[in-house]
KELUMZA-336455 format. One record per residue: x negated, z negated, y negated of N, C-alpha, C, O, CB in turn. Coordinates in steps of 0.1 Angstrom, whole numbers, plus 5000, padded with zeros to 4 digits. Glycine has a CB too. Layout:
N
XZYXZYXZYXZYXZY...
***
This chain:
397
843648526884843748646894844648666874844848566866844948626917844848836870845648876861846848896863847048926875845348966856848348886853849148906856849548986869850048946879849448926848849149156865849549266868849249246886849949276896848749386858847949176885847549126906848949046909849849086917845748966910849048936902850248826906851348926909851348946921850748716894852348996900853149066905852949176915853849246918853649086896851849186918851749316928851949256941852749296949850349396927851049116942850648976956852648986957853449056964849548706947852848876946854348906946855448996952856348956959854648916938855349096949855949246959855649226966856249136971855849386959854349276973854049306983854549146995854749137007852549356981854449076986854848926998856548927001856948897011854348726988857248966989858549016993859049087004859949077012858849066984858049187001858149337012857949287025858849307033856849467010856749197029856449167044857049087046857449087058855249137049857648967040858348857040859648887050860048827060858748817025860149017041861549057049861549157062862449187071862549117037860349207060860149297077859349237088859049307098859149447075859049077086857949057095859148877099859148807110855749057084860048857085861048737087859848617091859848547101862448757101859148617082858248507073858648457065859448517059857248537067858348307059858148287047857648377037856948467041857548207046857848377025856948447017856048377009855048437004857648527010856448227007855148167008854148167017853048187013855448057007854348147028853348207038852248257040851048217042853748267042853248397036852248507041851348487030850248487034852948667041851548457015850248477004849248367009848048367009850848436985850148277014848848157018847848217028846648237026849348007027848548237037847648367050846848417043845748377046848548517058846848517029846548647024845248557013844248627009848048747015845348457011844748387004843748317013842748267008845648316995843948307026843148207032842548297035841448257038843548117041842548437037841648537049840548557037839348567041842548717056841048577020839948657015839148537017838148557023839948716999839448407015838648277017837748287025836648307020839148167021837848297034837148287047836448367044835348317041837548307059836548557043835648647036834848647032833948707036835748697028834748527017834048497011834348616993833548646985832848507020835948636996835848746989836448726971837148636968836648856998836048796964836448716949837748726947838548796953835748786936838148636935839248616929840048756926839748846918838948536917841648766938842348826930842448986942843149086940841448836913841348936955841248986967842448956975842849016985840248946973842948866970844448836979845548946980846148986990845348716973845748966966846449086957846349196969847349226975845549146942844849246972844749346977845349326993846149396998843549386974844849236998844949217011846449237013846949287024844449077017847249197001848949147008849349317008850049367017850449016994848649426995849449516992848649627007849049747010849149566973847849577013847149647024847849647036848049747044845749587027848449497036849449507049851049507045852049477051849249357060850849547031852249597032852649737032853749767034853049547022851349837029851549967027850750037038851250137044851350007014849449977039849050047053849750057062850649987066848150007058849150197069849750227081849050177090847850207091849950347084850050027101849749987112848450047118848750147124850850007120846950027119845650047127846350067139847249987141844649917127846050157150845750177168844850097167843850107159845350327177845249937181843949917185844349907198845449887204843049797180842649947203842649967217840949817222839849797220842250187220842549767232842049627233841349637250842249647258843449507230840349637255839849657270839149527272838749447264838649797274839349527285838949367295837649377306837849427318840649317307836949357304836049337316835849247321836849187326835049367316834549177323833849047330834248947318833848957307831849067332835148857321835548757311836748697317837348757326835848817296837248547312838148537319839248517309839748407309837948447328839648597301840548617294840748507275841548507266841748607306839648427279840148287270839948337254840448287244838948117273839248447253839348547235840348557234840948507224838648707230841048607243842548677240843448567238844248577229843148767253843348417247843948307248844148247233845148217226843248227257842748217229842248157218843148287202843348257190840048147221843348337205844048497199845348457195845848437184844248637212845848457206847448367209848048277202849148257197847648297222847048207201846848067196846548067180846247957174845748007205846548167175846448137159847748087153848848097159846148267152847648037139849048027131849048057118848148107112849647887131850148017113849848067100849748197097848648237093848748017097850748277098851648277106851148317120849948337123852448357102852048317129851648357140851148437145850948517136852048357144850448477160850248627160851648697165851648797159848848687170852548687170853648737169854448807155855148907155854248647175854148727142855148727137854048827125854648867115856148567133852648867124852548867117851048967124850749077119852848747110850448917134848949057138849649127148848949227152847149007147850949117155851349247159852149347157852649447163851549237167851949267140852849367137851749417120852449487113854849297135850749387116849449427112849049557117848949667111848549327115848649537129848149607137849049657146850049597148847149557143848649797154849849877164848749777173847649757169850150097167849149717188848349677196848949767211849749737220848449507195848249877209848850017215848349987232849150037240847850207205846749897241846649867249845949727251844949677245846349957253846849687263845849557263846149487275847249417275846149447250845449477285846149457300846949317306847449287317844949467309846749227292846849117296848449107289849249057297845749017292848949177274849849157267851049287268852249297266849149127255850149367271851449517275852449507286852049437296850549677279853449567286854049547297854549637309855449627318854849497292853449747305853549837311852149807320851349727316853749947302851849897337851049837343850550017352851150127350851749677351849249987360849150097362849050197355848550197344849650107367849450347364849250467355850450437341850250507331849750627364850850397341851750397327850850337320850450397310853250317327850250217321849650177312848250247305847950247293849450077316847650307315846250417311847350517306846750587298845050487326848550557307848950657301849050627289848650717282849950697305849450507283849550437271848050447264847750437251850150287274847050467275845650427263845050547265843850537263844350297267845550657267844950767263845950887252845650987246844450837277847350817254847850867245847450807227847050857217849250857249847750697232847250587214845750657211845450657199846850317217844950717219843750747218843550897213842550937206843350717230844650977217844851117215845651117198845251197189845951167230846551037198847351027187846650967169846650967156848450917194846250907180844850847164843550877167842750787166844550647162843250947169841651037172840851007157841051057146841951267176839950927162839050877153839550787139838950807128838350987149840550707141841450617132841350467140841150357135843250677131841450497153841750377163840850247160839950277151841350417180840750127164840050027165839949997183840849987191840749917155838449997184838149987200837849837200836849827194836650087206838449677206838149607204837349557223837749617234839249537196836849507222835649487238835749357240835249287232833749497236836749287254836349157254835649187270835849287277837749027252834649077273833649027282832649147282832749247274834248977298831549117295830549177297830849327305831849377309829749077304829649367304829949487315829149507319828049507313830449607314829649527336828249507345827649647347828149757344828449447362826449617351825749757348825049797364824849907368824449737334824849697370824249697383824849787395826049757397824249567387824549847400824749947410825750037410826550057419824949897420825750117395826450217388827450137383828350207378826950327396827550057382828649987377829749927382830549867374829050037370829949947394830349937408831749787404832949797402828749887420830949687405831649537401832349497391832349377387830849447399833349627383834449617374834849747374833949827371834149557359835949787377836649907377837949907371838749827377836749957390838649977357840049997355840650107357840050217353840449967345841650107363841850257369841150367373841250477368842550307363840250317383839750387387838150447383837350517390840550457387837950387367836750387360835850277358836350167359837050417350835050277357833650207359834050137342834350207333831950327364833949997341834049967329832750067319833050107308833949797329831650077324830650197316830950287315830450357305829550227320831650337321832350477314833250467309833550557301832750577320834250337311835350367306835250287289836050347281836550317318834650187284833950177272833250267265833250257253833250087274832550387270832050497265832650577259832550617247831450547271833650617270835350717264836150687253836650767245836450707274836350517252837150477240836550497231836950577222837550347239835250447232834550447215833950587211833450597200833050327215834150707222833750817218834350857201833550907193834150907229835950827196836550887188836750727185837650757177837550997192836650607184836850517176836350527162835250557160836450407182837350507153836850437140835850307138835150317129837950397134835750197144835450097144835350057160836150107168836450027135834049937166834549897176833549757171832549737165834449987191834549657179834549527181834249467183834849367178834849497182832949397195832949307208833349137206832549047203831349307216834349137207834549007208834648897218835448887228835349007205833648787214833548627226831948667228831548787227834948617248831248587230830248627235829848707247828848757245829748547236830248727255830348807265830048917262828948967266831348817270831248977253831549157248830049147240829049227242833349207234830149037231828848997219827149067224826349147218828748797220827148957239825748987243825548937260824448897265824548887232826448937266826748917278827148777285827148767297825748957283827448677276827948567273827248487294826148487300829948607268828348437296827948377309827848397323827448317332828348307310828448527325828148647332826648727333826148797342829148737326826048687315824748747319823548637327822448677330824148817304824048537328822648407330822148447344822848447354823248217331821148467343819648417353820048307361820148187357818148357343820448367377820548277387819348197387818448237379820848337399818848057399817847997398817048027408816347957414818147877397817148147411817148167429815748257422815448297411818948297441815048247436813248297435813648447437814348517444811948247450812548457423812848607422813948727412813948857410813248617435814648617407815948657405815148707382814448647374817548457410816048857381815648877371816348937363816049017354814648927372817548907367818748967361819548867366819248787374819249117364821048877357822548857366822748917377822249037379823848917359823348867386824148917399824349097395823749197398825948807401825449087388826249197385825349317367825649437363828149097380824249217363823349317355824449337339824449427332823149487368825249227339825949177327825349207317824249167315826249057326826249327306825349377292826449367279827749367278824749587293825549357271827049357261826849467255825749527254827449237250828249517248828849647246827849717237827749837241830249637240827049687222825549727219825049807233825049927235824549577216824549707242823649777246823849877256822849917261822949707249824949927260825649977269825850107259825250207262826949887276826650107244826750227239825150257227824750357221828350237231824850177228823150237223823150207209822050197203822750427226824050187203824250147188825050007179825949947185824850257182824849987172825549847165827049867165827649967162825049807147827449727171828749727172829449547162828949437164828949747191830449577155830449437152830849337163831649357172831149407141830149217161829949097172830549007168830148967157828549057175831448947175832248827168831948757180832848777189834048857164830848647186830948567194831248437197831548377186830348567197831448347208832048257207832748237224833448327229832848257194832648137227833148157240834747997241834747897248831448137253835548047232836148167228835448137211835048037207838048187230835448247206835448247195837048197184838148177187834848387194836448177170837548127164838548237162837948337158837348067151840148267165840448407168840748397149841648477148842148447181840448357137840548357124839348457120839348537111840448217118838148427128836648517121837648697129838048787122834148447133837848697142838748817148839948827134839948937127839648757168840548767133841648827122841048857108841648927100842848717120839848797106839648837094838648987087838449037076839148707090838449007098837549137105838549237101838449307090837249147125839549227110840449327110840949357097840649467092841549297117841749257090842349267075841049307069841449407064843049117069840049297066838749377058839049517061838849597052837149337063839449547071839149667076840349757067840249857060839349667093841449677073842649697066842749747054843349847051843249587066841849647047842349647034841049717026841049747014842849477029840049737032838649807025838649967034838050057027836949697029838949997042838950057053837550067059837050167064839350177050837049937057835649947063835449797068836049697064834350007052834549807075833949637084833449567072832949627062832349647098833449397075832649337067830849357073830249387083833249177065830349317056828649317067828249227073828949127073827349317060827549237079827049167092825649157088825049207078827349247106825149097098823749057099823149167108823649277109823448907106821649097116821149227125821749217141821649317148819249227126822249127145823449137154824649157149825449077151823649017161824949277143826149257142827149137134827549177123826349257154827449027136828048977133828148977118827249007110827848897139829648917116830048937101829348797091829548677093832048927102828548847080828348697075828948667073828848577080827848657067830348657068831248547062831648457075832548367074832548627054831048477085831548357101829848327104829648217107832748477121828848407104827648387112826748357102825648297105827148527121826948387089825548367082825448247079825548247067825248447068825348147081824447987080824447897091825547897097825047887070823547827094823547727109824847627108825447607098821747607111825247577123826447517120826047407116826947337112827447507130824547357117823847207118824147217101824347097097821947177125824247307090824047327076825547277071825647257059823547487071826447257078827747227071828347117083829547087082828747387066827747077092828647007098828546877094827746817088828547017111830046817100830446637095829446537095829346447087831246567106828846577104827646467109826146477105825146427111827546467124826146567093824746617085824346467081823246417083825046747070825346427074824246257064824246217074823246157074824746117051824746197086824146057098822546147101821646067102825546027120822146267102821046307104819946257097818946197100821146417103820446327085819246317070819746147072818846097065819646447049820346067074819545907074819045847084818545737084820245817071819345937094817845867109818845817118818445727126816445697103820145857118821145757122821945837138823045897136822345737106821245827152821845897161822545887168823245807162821445927166823145907179823745887190822745887202822145987205824945977191822545737210821545767218822145777233821345807241820545677217823345767237823445757249825545787245826245747236822645597258825745877254827545877254828045737253827645657261828345947269829145697242829645577248828745467239829445367236829445577266827545467234827045407224827745337211828645397206826345487220827445227208827745207195827245347185827945337175827045077191826545427185826245477174826945667178826945757169824445437170827245667188828245777196830045747192830945837190828045737214830245577191831545567190831645567171832745597166832145407200830445537162830745557147830645697145831045737134829845477137830145807153830245947148829245977141829146057132831245967140828145887147826245917143825946057148826746127154824945797153825046087145824746287147824146287164823546207170822946377131824446397167824146427179822846497186822346547196824946487182822646487178821146557176820346537190819846617197820146467163820446397191819446377202820446367217820046357229818446197199821046377215821946407228821846577230822746627237823746337226821146637226820946817228822346917219822847017223821146857249822546867209823646937198822847077193821747057186824046807182823147167194822647277194822847337181822347447178823147337204823547277173823947317158822547347147822847387136824847177152821347317150820647327141819647467147818447497144819947177138820447527157820047657155820947777163820647887169818647647160822247707160823447827165823947857152824147777144824747777175824248027150824947997132826348037137826548117147824248117115827347967129828847987128829247907121828747817114829447987140830747917123831047887110832047747120833147777116832048037097832147677126832847607134833247497127834447467126832147587145831947387119832847267112833747357101834547277097831747117104833847437096834647467084835747527085836747507078834047547076835647617097837147657100837747607114837247627125837347817101838747557111839647507120840347567134840947677132840447487112840547527148841047627154842047617160842047527168840347667162843247677158844747727153845047647147844447637136845847757161846147517151846947437145846347307146846747227138848147457150845547277154845047147157844247037153843846937159844647157163844047087138842947027132842147067131841947177136842546957135841046987122839447037117838846947128837646947126838646987098839046877139838446757147838546827163838246747172839446597145838946967167838946997179837947097179838247207184840047027183836847077175835647137180834547047194834946947199834647157165833547107197833047027207832246897199832046787204831947127217831846937185830946777180832146737175832146617177829446787167833146777169834246707165835246617173836146537169834746787161834746657187835446567200834346457202834746377209835746677218833146437198832046397203831046417213830246337219832246327205831246577215830146647232829346677213829546687201831046877250828146687223826946817216827546947211828346987220825746867227827547037202827447177203826347247216825247227217826947207189827147337224826247417234825447507229824547537237826947487243825547577218825247717210826147827218825547907225823447777210827147817219827947927233828148057222828848147228829947847241827748077210827548207202826448247202826448377204827748207190825548197202823948207205823448277216823548217227823248087207823048377215822348447227820548367228819748337219822248637223820448367241818948267243819248127240818448037242817648317232820548097233820847947240822147927248822047917260820847837229823347927242824547907248824747977266824948097269825647967236824647887274824747907288823547917292823547967303825448017293821847877287820947937290820147807291819447777300820548037281820347737279819447637275820447517280821647487276818947637259819547447292820747277294821347207283820847167273819947127300822547217289823447157275822346987266822246977253825547057285821846917275821446767267819946817265819146727265821746587277819346967263818246967261817746977245818047077238817947057269817146877239816746867224816447017216815347077215815146767224817847077210817247187199816047197195815147107194817747167188816147317194814647387179815247377165816347417161814147587180814447327159814747297147813947417140812747427140814447157144815247537131815347627124814847567111813847617108816547697125815247467101814447447093813747357090812647367085814847457086814447197096813647077089814147007104815147047110814346987069813046887110813346817121812946647112812346607102812346867136813546617121813646467120812346397125811546427134814946407128812446277114810846247121810646157133811146047131809946167109810046177148809946097156809845967158810145907169809446137160809345897147809545747150810545707141810345607133808245657148811745757142812745717133813045637144812645677155813945807126813645507142814045387156815545447161816345537157814345157148815545367169817345377176818145287169817745187163817645317194819245337170820545247166820145097163819945037152821745257180820145037177819544897175818444877183818544887195820444787178817144827177815844857181816144687190816844587186814344887167815344697205815444517208814744437203813744457196815044467220815344297205814744217198814144127207814844097217815444167189812244057203812343947212813243807215813643747206811343907209813543777229813743737236813643557232812543517230813143797245814743457230814343337229813243277213812543177212813743327243813543387203812643347190813543377182814143487179811143427186813743217177814843207165813943267152812943337151815343027162814743217142814643327128813443237126812343277129816043337114813743087119812342997121810743037124809643047118812542907133811143067136809943087146809443257143808243307142810543047165810243307141809843437136809343397119808043397117811143557137809843387112809343377097807843317101806843377097810343257086807743167110806643117108805243207118804043177119806942967111806143317123804843377131804343467125803143497127805143447143805343547112804643657101803843517094802643527095806043767087804443387086803243327080801943317083800843307076803443227077802143297100800643267105800043447104798843457102800743187124800543517105800043687110799143697095797943717094801643837114800243667084800243677068798443617065797443677062801743547059798643467070797443397064796543427074795643347072797643247060796343477084795643537095794843677084793743667079796843587110795643767084795143907075794343867064793243927063796343977068794843737052794543717039792943647046791943707043795843607030792943557054791843517057790843537068790143457074792143437056790943677067789943777072789643867063788543917065790343847082790543927049789844017040789143887032788443917023790844147030789343747035788643647024786943657033785843697028789543447023787343627043786143617052784943767050783743757049786943607069785843877052784943957051784743967034784544087032785444077060784743917024784243907009783443817007782743816997785043896999783543707018782443577013781443607023780443547021783043397015781443717034780343737041779343827030778143797028780743817055780043907025778843957015778443877005777243897003779144077007778943796999778743676990777743626996776643626990779843576989777843567010776543477014775343547013774443507006776643427030775343677020774643747019773743757009772543757011775143827020774343766997773743776986773043656983771943676980774643826976773543476984773243396981772043396992771043416986774243316979771743387003771143407010769843497004768643457002772043457020770243597002768543666993768043556983766943496984768943846981769143556974768643456968767943326969767243276961769243426964768143306979767943156986766143216985765243166978769043107006766143306992764743327003764143346987763143276984764643497019764643436979763943496968763243376962762043366965764943586957763843256953763743146953762543056959761443026954764643126958763143006975761542966979761043026982760342976991761042906986760643196980759143266975758543226962757343206960759143436973759043226957758443166941758143006943757042976937759843186926758642926948758242786946756742766957755742696954759542676951757042886971755942846974754442926969753342916975756142846986754842986959753543036957753142966944752042956942753443196957754342926933753542816926753242706931752742626923754042786918753342676946752642506953751242596955750242546950753442406974751042706960749842756963749042786952747842766954750042856971749342836940748542826929747942706921747242736912749142886923
***
């Protein structure tokens, strides 16, 4: 980073640290970590610091539909710095049913006022799936169905972000029950993009990592646009690679070391969980490389010893049985890999096993020699017959 960029970042850190009452060093670390998460080039942390210092806080309208509020709970547990010290001062959270003090008519008035004052500039965040059956009667807020409400709020939004798997593609509420004739979920739960009929930025997960959402918002705040996404609207910085590619157990997979049962020797030693149903080989997310909150890097399913269930991947999470073996997108392990501990013959000593091996080798060698000798004997027999024929002819003469 150049000297000017260093000075700019330093000045921005001083200004923000005094305003937010956080340590200057901590703020600069946050900017650097965010830049690293987004995969931005050197010097981007200075631009992030400048944006947080100077840019007008974007208004955020946060809607809740069919969900468990787990995405908001995850966001509340963001660390370094904590949510109340930075995020709520970086953005203006003008409507959030779980966090706002207002209720009823006051809450709805706050939403409409924020939308009118920031028309074309606010960020709409949607948490939860949107029910569509029977004209959307299964979810209403302030007398409006979720379908009508999301369309109204999205009309003048500068950006729409679907947070969590439920909002991204329907998640658990969209699961089709195992009932004869059922072809959809009971409420017809759908993702935001399906309702709006246009692409939106999706941050799937159950719940998603709060830093993926945070980095997306900071990118919008810094550059005035959302980060690059894949065809499903997922930010590439977070969902560009398979979990399997960065998993801490990948070396065991490559070596053919697998846990076969929960609690067995391989499981206790941290071997690969592929054969227990881990969906990491077919799920795109950065779970192995980005820890949740402040609890360390071992606080995601695989780190805790449980297979990944593919919660961020449509068609896998909440649909495939948890212990069904994953479909390998890149490379599959050979089926002939042995188990961690192969069963041994009972009652056979090492000497007996060695003797058996010697007998088997001798038998194999004997068979090979016999085959060869059979060929030689055949030739000898033919030669002997020829010689006898010659002697017989000589005698007759």
